[in-house]
Structure formats: structure tokens, C-alpha cells
N, C-alpha and C positions, 0 to 999 in steps of 0.2 A: 266740195270745200266745206269743212266743218265750221259752224259758228260757235262762239262762246255761249254757254248756257247762263242766263241771268235769272229769269223768272222761274220759280219752282212751285209756288202756291199763291195763285191770284186771290183766292178767297181770304186767306189770312193777311195778305198784303192790304186788302181793302179794309179789313177790321183794324189793322194798325193805322192806316191812313185816317179812318173816321174817328178813331179813339184818341190818337196822340197828336196829330197835326191840327193846330188851331187854325180856323178859317183866316185866310189872308185879308187884310184891310188896307185901303188907301194905296200907299206906294210899296206895300210889302211883297216880298218874294221869298221862296225857299231855294236853297242851293243843294244840288245833288251831284255826286261824283263817284267814279270808280278808281280803285287804287290796287296796285300789286304790292304785296308785302313779303319781304325776305323771311320773316319769322314763320311763314307757312311753306317755305320753299325747301322741300325735302330733296330735290334734285339739284340744288345749287345752281339754278338757272338765272338768277338775278344778280346784277353787279352792284346794286345799291340796296339800302334798307327798305326804301319805298320808291315806287315808280307811279307818278300821277298819270292817269289814263284819260278818261272822258269826263267832261263837266257839262252840267245843264242847269239852267235857271228855271224854276217852276213859277209861273206867273199867275195861276188861278187855283181854284179849289175843286177842280174837276178831276175825279179819280181816274176816269177813262183816259184822259190826256196824260195823267201821271203814269199810268200803266203803259200806254203806248210809247211814252218817252223812254221808259226802261227797256222796252222791246228794241228800241233803236240802239241800245248798248250791246245787243246780241250781234256783234260784227264777226266776220271771219277771223279765225285765230291768227292768221298771218298778218292781220292789220295792226296788231298790238305787239310792239317790239321794245326791247330794252334799248334805251337811248344810247348807251355806251357801247353795246355789242351788236346791235341790230338783229339779235336773235329773238325768235318768237316767245312771247310770255305765255306760259300755260294757264288755262282757266283755273287750275287748282290753286293758284296763288292770288286770285283776284276777288275783291269784295266791293259791295255797292252800298253807299252811305248817303244819309241825308242829315243836314244840320236842322234840328227841330226848333231852333230859334229863328223866327222870321228876320229877314234883312230889309233894310230901307234902301230903295232905289235912289232916293234923293241924297241920302248920306253917301251912298256908294258912288254916285255920279260926281259929287263934290270931291271926294277922295281921288277918284280917277282923273279928273281934270287937273287937280293939283300935282299929282304924280307925273302925269304926262307932260305938263308944262315944265316941270323941273327937269325931266329927262330930255325933253326937246331942247331946252337951253344948254344942257350939258353936252349935247352932241356937237356943239360948236367947238368945244375944246377936247372932247373925248369921243372918238368915233366908235368905241366899243358900245356906247349907249344906243347905237343904231340897232343892234341886235335885240335890245330890250323893247324898242319901239315896234319891231316886227312881231314881237310876241304879244300883241295887243289883246288878242282873244283871252289869253291867260290872265292878263292884267285886269281886264273887265271883271272876270270871275273872282279874282283875288280881292278886288276892291269891294265887290258886293258881299263876299263872304265875311269880310271884316267889319261890315257896317250894320251893326245890330239895330233892330227896331225895338223888340221887346223880348226879354228872356222869360220863358214860362217854366223851365225845368232845370233840375240838376240830375245828373246820371251817376249812379254807382256802377262802376265798371269792375265786375268781379272776374278776376283772371284765373279762375279754376272751375272745373266741372264737378268739384266735390259738393254733393248735395247738402252736406252738413253745414258748409259755409253759407250756402244760399239760405237754408231754412233758419239758421241762427240769425242771419241778417234780417230776414223777414220778421221773425219773432220780435227782435229788438225794435224794429220800426213800428210794429203794431203796439208794443208795450208803451211807446211814447206817442202813440196816435199820429204817426207820420203817414200821410196818405201815399199809397203806391198807385201810380197811374197805369203802369204796364211793366211786364218783365219779358225780355227777349232772351232766348238761349242762343248764344253766338257760337262760333267755331270752338273757342277755347274757354268759354265761361258764360257770364250773364250780364245783361244791361238792365238795371233796375231804374226806371224813370220816375222821378219824384217831382210833383208840382211844387212850384214856389208859392207859398201861401202864408197864412198867419202862424203856422207851426214851424216854418223854416228856421227861425231863431233857435227854437228848441232842438232842432236837428243839429245845428252847428254847435250848440253849447253842450248838449248831452249825448246825442247819438253818435255823431261822427268821431269824437275822441275815443269812445268805446270800441267802435269798429276798427279804427286805425290802430288802437292799442292791441286789439286781439288778433287782427289779421294782417296788419302791416301792409306790405307791398302787394298782397293778394287783392286788395280793393283800392281803387282809385276814384276820387271824386272829380267829375268833369262836367262841362256843359258843351262839349264838342259834339261832333257828329255821332250818329248811331247807325249800325247796319240796318238795312231795310228788311223788315220781316217779309218772308216769302221769296227772298232772293238767295243766291248761293254766296257763301263767304268762305274762300279758301277751300272750295269743294264740298262744303257742308251747307245744309239749308238752315237759314236763320228762322227760328220758329217762336211762337208764343208759348210761354210757360203757363200751362193750364192748372193753376192752383188758386185757392181762395186768397185774394190779396186784400179783402175788405177788413 
């Protein structure tokens, strides 16, 4: 029985972990998950645009535990199925992500209790809410994922592998002295990770309008999750871009 391939490059994964992920403090955790995406689906095997698969909460700063957690995502192919069709999801459409903004367990627990109480009360008049209560594992993860502790980064999601777009973007960031923490090459482009610091207002005022005007929908500004370097994303290895970003 064949397992899904998750980890491709442990060494680069550790470099990403040590460089990008800020040490967790107090009640902080990271959230990590896998997802299947129809945009990578050349065989038309998925019935929906996205299929959420596995979710994990990272509780400490230990890379070896982080790595072993990802290894647990390497489950038999037959165990991951499209919820509408019960057909096996091919590993060629699966990616592995981490939200690089730590989450607050205290805030997440408060949100969870409020949502559960509301849903519990609703079951008195609406039996359909019982289904939601049964999905408590997903609700725990969802509440944690929405409960930010501190945001350290913005991400420029470059939706093309055209090197000229990447290098033009890097040159513009350098010209305005905007720090680049990390650049990942993804399946279809790049993620440029920018620290939030004293130059962030300059980025919003001067750099982002220029990028948006020149490249439009090819570049998106986000603070959502990023693919984990050293894992497979849609059948391709997420890697570090080895260029001078200073």
C-alpha cells in the first residue's frame, strides 16, 4: 500500500523552520494543515475547488517534533478521499501549509466556548446543528486558526514562475529598503515573506501600489498560510530561492 509523499528535503525544512518561525511564547501555537486543490488537478479527480484534509496544532519550538508531525501526514493514499465522491485523492493535488502567525490558545478557547454554547442552544430547535457538534475536532482547529496572537509577516504571493517578475519585485523592495526574510519557490510561483517593521508603512504607501499597478493579479498581498519548504505541493517540491535578498 503506497503512502502519500510529504517530506522531500528535511535540511531545507529545518532552515525554513529556524529562519521564519518565531519562537512560541506563553499560550502561542502554530497551525499546520494539508489541502487538496482543484487548480492542480489535471485528471479532474476533485469535485470541489478545495478539500481540507489533515490538521495539526504545533505546541512547541522543537523542530524534530515538527518534522515527525509532518511524517504522520504520510498516510496511505486510500485514506484520503473526496468527501462528495469517496474517490481517492491523488498526492499530485495535495499541499502542506503552515500559518506563520502564531495563534493564542486563550483567545481560541474563548471563541470555541462561545461558538459551542451557541450551537448547543440551537440544537433545541434545530437538530441540524447536531452535525456541527459532532465535528468538534474541526471546530477546535478553526477557532485556534482564527485567534491571532501576533502577526510578524506579510506575504507577497507571486502567481507566476516568470523570473523577471520575481527579480523586478526584489529590486523594487531593495530600492525602498524593505527587508525580505525568505523567498520560497512554490508549485506555481513564489512566496516572498516580509517582516512587519518600521518600514512597513513605506511598503504600503510606495511599494505595494507600484507592484499592484505593474503586475495586477499576478501578485497578491496576504498574511495567510505559506507552503512548508521541503514538502511536496501539487507534486512539486517547495524550495528556498537561493539568491541574495539582503
